[in-house]
FIVEX-206095 format. One record per residue (C-alpha): x, y, z; residue number from 0; residue in one letter. Coordinates in steps of 0.25 Angstrom, whole numbers. Example, Ala and Ser with C-alpha at 12.3 -4.5 7.8 and 13.67 -1.06 7.14 Angstrom:
residues 2
+-------+-------+-------+------+------+
|     X |     Y |     Z | resi | resn |
+-------+-------+-------+------+------+
|    49 |   -18 |    31 |    0 |    A |
|    55 |    -4 |    29 |    1 |    S |
+-------+-------+-------+------+------+
This chain:
residues 326
+-------+-------+-------+------+------+
|     X |     Y |     Z | resi | resn |
+-------+-------+-------+------+------+
|     0 |     0 |     0 |    0 |    X |
|     5 |    14 |    -3 |    1 |    X |
|     0 |    25 |     6 |    2 |    X |
|     0 |    40 |     1 |    3 |    X |
|     0 |    51 |    11 |    4 |    X |
|    -6 |    65 |     8 |    5 |    X |
|    -5 |    74 |    20 |    6 |    X |
|   -10 |    86 |    13 |    7 |    X |
|   -20 |    81 |     4 |    8 |    X |
|   -27 |    90 |    -6 |    9 |    X |
|   -39 |    92 |   -15 |   10 |    X |
|   -31 |    95 |   -28 |   11 |    X |
|   -38 |   104 |   -38 |   12 |    X |
|   -32 |   105 |   -52 |   13 |    X |
|   -36 |   115 |   -62 |   14 |    X |
|   -32 |   113 |   -77 |   15 |    X |
|   -30 |   126 |   -85 |   16 |    X |
|   -25 |   128 |   -99 |   17 |    X |
|   -13 |   137 |   -95 |   18 |    X |
|   -10 |   142 |   -81 |   19 |    X |
|    -7 |   157 |   -81 |   20 |    X |
|    -5 |   166 |   -69 |   21 |    X |
|   -14 |   178 |   -66 |   22 |    X |
|   -25 |   174 |   -75 |   23 |    X |
|   -38 |   166 |   -74 |   24 |    X |
|   -39 |   151 |   -80 |   25 |    X |
|   -49 |   142 |   -85 |   26 |    X |
|   -49 |   129 |   -78 |   27 |    X |
|   -49 |   118 |   -89 |   28 |    X |
|   -51 |   106 |   -79 |   29 |    X |
|   -51 |   105 |   -64 |   30 |    X |
|   -48 |    93 |   -55 |   31 |    X |
|   -50 |    91 |   -40 |   32 |    X |
|   -45 |    79 |   -33 |   33 |    X |
|   -38 |    74 |   -20 |   34 |    X |
|   -23 |    77 |   -20 |   35 |    X |
|   -11 |    79 |   -12 |   36 |    X |
|     2 |    71 |   -17 |   37 |    X |
|    -1 |    58 |    -9 |   38 |    X |
|   -15 |    57 |   -15 |   39 |    X |
|   -10 |    59 |   -29 |   40 |    X |
|     1 |    48 |   -26 |   41 |    X |
|   -11 |    39 |   -22 |   42 |    X |
|   -18 |    42 |   -35 |   43 |    X |
|    -6 |    38 |   -43 |   44 |    X |
|    -4 |    26 |   -34 |   45 |    X |
|   -18 |    21 |   -37 |   46 |    X |
|   -15 |    23 |   -52 |   47 |    X |
|    -3 |    14 |   -50 |   48 |    X |
|   -12 |     3 |   -44 |   49 |    X |
|    -9 |     5 |   -29 |   50 |    X |
|   -20 |     7 |   -19 |   51 |    X |
|   -14 |    18 |   -11 |   52 |    X |
|   -19 |    24 |     3 |   53 |    X |
|   -19 |    39 |     3 |   54 |    X |
|   -18 |    45 |    17 |   55 |    X |
|   -16 |    59 |    22 |   56 |    X |
|   -23 |    71 |    28 |   57 |    X |
|   -36 |    78 |    23 |   58 |    X |
|   -46 |    87 |    29 |   59 |    X |
|   -59 |    96 |    27 |   60 |    X |
|   -68 |    96 |    14 |   61 |    X |
|   -56 |    95 |     5 |   62 |    X |
|   -51 |    83 |    12 |   63 |    X |
|   -64 |    76 |    10 |   64 |    X |
|   -63 |    79 |    -5 |   65 |    X |
|   -50 |    73 |    -5 |   66 |    X |
|   -55 |    60 |     2 |   67 |    X |
|   -67 |    60 |    -8 |   68 |    X |
|   -58 |    61 |   -20 |   69 |    X |
|   -49 |    50 |   -16 |   70 |    X |
|   -60 |    41 |   -13 |   71 |    X |
|   -65 |    42 |   -27 |   72 |    X |
|   -51 |    38 |   -32 |   73 |    X |
|   -51 |    25 |   -24 |   74 |    X |
|   -38 |    29 |   -17 |   75 |    X |
|   -38 |    24 |    -2 |   76 |    X |
|   -37 |    35 |     8 |   77 |    X |
|   -34 |    36 |    23 |   78 |    X |
|   -33 |    51 |    26 |   79 |    X |
|   -34 |    58 |    39 |   80 |    X |
|   -43 |    70 |    40 |   81 |    X |
|   -39 |    83 |    46 |   82 |    X |
|   -47 |    95 |    50 |   83 |    X |
|   -40 |   105 |    40 |   84 |    X |
|   -44 |   106 |    26 |   85 |    X |
|   -36 |    98 |    15 |   86 |    X |
|   -30 |   107 |     5 |   87 |    X |
|   -33 |   109 |   -10 |   88 |    X |
|   -23 |   111 |   -21 |   89 |    X |
|   -25 |   118 |   -34 |   90 |    X |
|   -17 |   114 |   -47 |   91 |    X |
|   -18 |   122 |   -60 |   92 |    X |
|   -13 |   114 |   -72 |   93 |    X |
|   -10 |   120 |   -85 |   94 |    X |
|   -14 |   112 |   -97 |   95 |    X |
|    -5 |   120 |  -106 |   96 |    X |
|     8 |   116 |   -99 |   97 |    X |
|     4 |   106 |   -88 |   98 |    X |
|    10 |   115 |   -77 |   99 |    X |
|     3 |   115 |   -64 |  100 |    X |
|     1 |   125 |   -53 |  101 |    X |
|    -3 |   120 |   -39 |  102 |    X |
|    -8 |   127 |   -27 |  103 |    X |
|    -7 |   118 |   -14 |  104 |    X |
|   -15 |   121 |    -2 |  105 |    X |
|    -8 |   119 |    12 |  106 |    X |
|   -18 |   109 |    18 |  107 |    X |
|   -24 |   107 |    31 |  108 |    X |
|   -17 |   111 |    44 |  109 |    X |
|   -15 |    97 |    51 |  110 |    X |
|   -15 |    96 |    66 |  111 |    X |
|    -5 |    88 |    74 |  112 |    X |
|   -17 |    79 |    78 |  113 |    X |
|   -21 |    77 |    64 |  114 |    X |
|    -7 |    74 |    60 |  115 |    X |
|    -5 |    64 |    71 |  116 |    X |
|   -18 |    57 |    67 |  117 |    X |
|   -13 |    56 |    53 |  118 |    X |
|     0 |    50 |    57 |  119 |    X |
|    -7 |    39 |    65 |  120 |    X |
|   -16 |    36 |    53 |  121 |    X |
|    -5 |    36 |    43 |  122 |    X |
|     3 |    25 |    52 |  123 |    X |
|    -9 |    16 |    50 |  124 |    X |
|   -11 |    20 |    35 |  125 |    X |
|     3 |    16 |    31 |  126 |    X |
|     3 |     2 |    37 |  127 |    X |
|     5 |    -8 |    26 |  128 |    X |
|     9 |     3 |    16 |  129 |    X |
|    21 |     0 |     7 |  130 |    X |
|    23 |    15 |     3 |  131 |    X |
|    19 |    28 |     9 |  132 |    X |
|    19 |    41 |     1 |  133 |    X |
|    19 |    54 |     8 |  134 |    X |
|    16 |    66 |    -2 |  135 |    X |
|    14 |    80 |    -2 |  136 |    X |
|    14 |    92 |     7 |  137 |    X |
|    10 |    92 |    22 |  138 |    X |
|    -2 |   100 |    27 |  139 |    X |
|     0 |   111 |    38 |  140 |    X |
|     2 |   106 |    52 |  141 |    X |
|     9 |    93 |    49 |  142 |    X |
|    23 |    91 |    56 |  143 |    X |
|    36 |    93 |    47 |  144 |    X |
|    39 |    78 |    48 |  145 |    X |
|    25 |    73 |    44 |  146 |    X |
|    30 |    65 |    33 |  147 |    X |
|    42 |    60 |    41 |  148 |    X |
|    32 |    55 |    51 |  149 |    X |
|    24 |    48 |    40 |  150 |    X |
|    36 |    42 |    34 |  151 |    X |
|    41 |    36 |    47 |  152 |    X |
|    27 |    30 |    49 |  153 |    X |
|    26 |    24 |    36 |  154 |    X |
|    40 |    18 |    37 |  155 |    X |
|    37 |    12 |    50 |  156 |    X |
|    26 |     4 |    43 |  157 |    X |
|    35 |    -1 |    32 |  158 |    X |
|    31 |     9 |    21 |  159 |    X |
|    40 |    16 |    11 |  160 |    X |
|    38 |    31 |    10 |  161 |    X |
|    38 |    41 |    -1 |  162 |    X |
|    38 |    56 |     2 |  163 |    X |
|    34 |    66 |    -8 |  164 |    X |
|    35 |    79 |     0 |  165 |    X |
|    43 |    92 |    -1 |  166 |    X |
|    49 |   103 |     8 |  167 |    X |
|    49 |   100 |    24 |  168 |    X |
|    39 |    89 |    22 |  169 |    X |
|    50 |    82 |    14 |  170 |    X |
|    62 |    85 |    22 |  171 |    X |
|    56 |    82 |    35 |  172 |    X |
|    52 |    68 |    30 |  173 |    X |
|    66 |    64 |    26 |  174 |    X |
|    70 |    60 |    40 |  175 |    X |
|    59 |    49 |    40 |  176 |    X |
|    66 |    42 |    28 |  177 |    X |
|    55 |    42 |    17 |  178 |    X |
|    58 |    31 |     7 |  179 |    X |
|    56 |    40 |    -5 |  180 |    X |
|    55 |    56 |    -6 |  181 |    X |
|    50 |    62 |   -19 |  182 |    X |
|    54 |    77 |   -20 |  183 |    X |
|    54 |    84 |   -33 |  184 |    X |
|    66 |    92 |   -37 |  185 |    X |
|    62 |   105 |   -30 |  186 |    X |
|    58 |    98 |   -17 |  187 |    X |
|    71 |    90 |   -17 |  188 |    X |
|    79 |   103 |   -18 |  189 |    X |
|    71 |   110 |    -8 |  190 |    X |
|    72 |    98 |     2 |  191 |    X |
|    87 |    97 |     1 |  192 |    X |
|    93 |   110 |    -4 |  193 |    X |
|    99 |   103 |   -16 |  194 |    X |
|    97 |   106 |   -30 |  195 |    X |
|   103 |    93 |   -35 |  196 |    X |
|    93 |    82 |   -35 |  197 |    X |
|   103 |    71 |   -32 |  198 |    X |
|   109 |    79 |   -20 |  199 |    X |
|    95 |    82 |   -15 |  200 |    X |
|    90 |    68 |   -16 |  201 |    X |
|   102 |    63 |    -8 |  202 |    X |
|    99 |    73 |     3 |  203 |    X |
|    85 |    68 |     4 |  204 |    X |
|    90 |    54 |     5 |  205 |    X |
|   101 |    59 |    16 |  206 |    X |
|    89 |    65 |    24 |  207 |    X |
|    81 |    52 |    24 |  208 |    X |
|    74 |    49 |    11 |  209 |    X |
|    78 |    35 |     5 |  210 |    X |
|    74 |    39 |    -9 |  211 |    X |
|    72 |    52 |   -16 |  212 |    X |
|    64 |    53 |   -29 |  213 |    X |
|    65 |    67 |   -35 |  214 |    X |
|    56 |    71 |   -46 |  215 |    X |
|    61 |    81 |   -56 |  216 |    X |
|    48 |    83 |   -63 |  217 |    X |
|    49 |    80 |   -78 |  218 |    X |
|    63 |    75 |   -76 |  219 |    X |
|    59 |    63 |   -68 |  220 |    X |
|    64 |    58 |   -55 |  221 |    X |
|    77 |    56 |   -47 |  222 |    X |
|    77 |    45 |   -37 |  223 |    X |
|    88 |    43 |   -27 |  224 |    X |
|    87 |    30 |   -19 |  225 |    X |
|    95 |    22 |    -9 |  226 |    X |
|    98 |    12 |   -21 |  227 |    X |
|   101 |    22 |   -32 |  228 |    X |
|    96 |    34 |   -40 |  229 |    X |
|    88 |    35 |   -53 |  230 |    X |
|    82 |    46 |   -62 |  231 |    X |
|    69 |    43 |   -69 |  232 |    X |
|    64 |    52 |   -80 |  233 |    X |
|    52 |    52 |   -89 |  234 |    X |
|    53 |    50 |  -104 |  235 |    X |
|    46 |    63 |  -108 |  236 |    X |
|    40 |    75 |  -101 |  237 |    X |
|    25 |    77 |  -100 |  238 |    X |
|    17 |    89 |   -99 |  239 |    X |
|     6 |    90 |   -89 |  240 |    X |
|     3 |    92 |   -74 |  241 |    X |
|    15 |    88 |   -66 |  242 |    X |
|     8 |    89 |   -52 |  243 |    X |
|     6 |    74 |   -50 |  244 |    X |
|    19 |    69 |   -55 |  245 |    X |
|    26 |    69 |   -42 |  246 |    X |
|    14 |    61 |   -35 |  247 |    X |
|    14 |    51 |   -47 |  248 |    X |
|    29 |    49 |   -44 |  249 |    X |
|    27 |    46 |   -30 |  250 |    X |
|    16 |    36 |   -33 |  251 |    X |
|    26 |    29 |   -42 |  252 |    X |
|    37 |    29 |   -31 |  253 |    X |
|    27 |    24 |   -21 |  254 |    X |
|    22 |    13 |   -30 |  255 |    X |
|    36 |     9 |   -33 |  256 |    X |
|    40 |     8 |   -19 |  257 |    X |
|    28 |    -1 |   -16 |  258 |    X |
|    32 |   -10 |   -27 |  259 |    X |
|    46 |   -10 |   -22 |  260 |    X |
|    50 |    -6 |   -36 |  261 |    X |
|    65 |    -2 |   -40 |  262 |    X |
|    67 |    13 |   -41 |  263 |    X |
|    69 |    14 |   -56 |  264 |    X |
|    56 |     8 |   -58 |  265 |    X |
|    49 |    17 |   -47 |  266 |    X |
|    55 |    29 |   -54 |  267 |    X |
|    51 |    25 |   -68 |  268 |    X |
|    36 |    24 |   -63 |  269 |    X |
|    38 |    37 |   -55 |  270 |    X |
|    42 |    45 |   -67 |  271 |    X |
|    31 |    38 |   -76 |  272 |    X |
|    20 |    41 |   -66 |  273 |    X |
|    25 |    55 |   -64 |  274 |    X |
|    24 |    58 |   -79 |  275 |    X |
|    11 |    51 |   -80 |  276 |    X |
|     5 |    61 |   -69 |  277 |    X |
|     9 |    74 |   -78 |  278 |    X |
|    -2 |    73 |   -88 |  279 |    X |
|   -13 |    72 |   -77 |  280 |    X |
|   -20 |    85 |   -73 |  281 |    X |
|   -20 |    81 |   -58 |  282 |    X |
|   -10 |    74 |   -49 |  283 |    X |
|   -12 |    60 |   -45 |  284 |    X |
|   -15 |    55 |   -59 |  285 |    X |
|    -6 |    49 |   -70 |  286 |    X |
|    -8 |    47 |   -85 |  287 |    X |
|    -7 |    31 |   -86 |  288 |    X |
|    -2 |    32 |  -101 |  289 |    X |
|     9 |    41 |   -97 |  290 |    X |
|    13 |    32 |   -85 |  291 |    X |
|    13 |    20 |   -94 |  292 |    X |
|    21 |    26 |  -105 |  293 |    X |
|    32 |    33 |   -95 |  294 |    X |
|    34 |    21 |   -86 |  295 |    X |
|    41 |    14 |   -98 |  296 |    X |
|    49 |    26 |  -102 |  297 |    X |
|    54 |    33 |   -89 |  298 |    X |
|    70 |    32 |   -89 |  299 |    X |
|    76 |    29 |   -75 |  300 |    X |
|    91 |    31 |   -74 |  301 |    X |
|    99 |    26 |   -62 |  302 |    X |
|   109 |    37 |   -57 |  303 |    X |
|   121 |    37 |   -48 |  304 |    X |
|   118 |    28 |   -36 |  305 |    X |
|   112 |    36 |   -25 |  306 |    X |
|   122 |    33 |   -14 |  307 |    X |
|   133 |    38 |   -23 |  308 |    X |
|   126 |    50 |   -27 |  309 |    X |
|   121 |    53 |   -13 |  310 |    X |
|   135 |    55 |    -8 |  311 |    X |
|   137 |    67 |   -18 |  312 |    X |
|   123 |    72 |   -18 |  313 |    X |
|   122 |    73 |    -2 |  314 |    X |
|   135 |    82 |    -3 |  315 |    X |
|   129 |    91 |   -13 |  316 |    X |
|   116 |    93 |    -4 |  317 |    X |
|   124 |    98 |     8 |  318 |    X |
|   130 |   109 |     0 |  319 |    X |
|   116 |   116 |     1 |  320 |    X |
|   107 |   119 |    13 |  321 |    X |
|    94 |   111 |    12 |  322 |    X |
|    81 |   116 |    18 |  323 |    X |
|    79 |   113 |    33 |  324 |    X |
|    71 |   101 |    36 |  325 |    X |
+-------+-------+-------+------+------+
């Protein structure tokens, strides 16, 4: 079983326009409203892959009920904890002309210490028997800085592998708990470490506790640095569309591969293909099955310098700069 965690679940509103232009009015060509938040999007893609994920997290208020109702209609199993505050909404504006997306993310409910403690206990029960736990996205106001670290340790105690897709303090504070995989993008990687060199930054995250770092570079594919080796995977061609859900599709592929105990080159091939298949879709959490089928046969995966040897030089490069405080 794969469990996905969305601490800051949202109702995602996506508007499609012909071309997004500042300081003018726009005619909306299509509108979509559905449950969202990164972990929920991951659960959708896992369902596409044939898994039966369990989605958990925090929801509240009338928006939270809309999230519940929307998930129920998809058939995805849920086990959310209700809080008093109102779940957030996000608004994404997608330009059909060039595929660019502009997203406005709400903060989310203010979660009390009592509500957080209730969720931690609930989570400990939910992850029993899980093979992989995915922790994705921002945390709402009120949660402690080490919220993800607490959940990673809880999942590990139950024998589950953990995949963390977070940024900023939520990422850096979780590293000491030893997540099995972290998946930052290039900007998040640099922010977390103070290193512009992806090799050096990945080595630094591993030094701080992450076992494997899978860094996404958008259309250029993925860099993976693991205890057993390092690889770069790239798509055969670039696609136009909405890149918003590509990262969540990538995380779903990683979780699926870990659950199957697949080799890293195979996991990366699936991750790049599935990420690419998300780009033609208007909303996050969906993938184009035909693109996925085509790309998974064409993704190039190259083995790089063994991770241990590269780490030795990359770690030195990182220490020459001052990383953000954790």
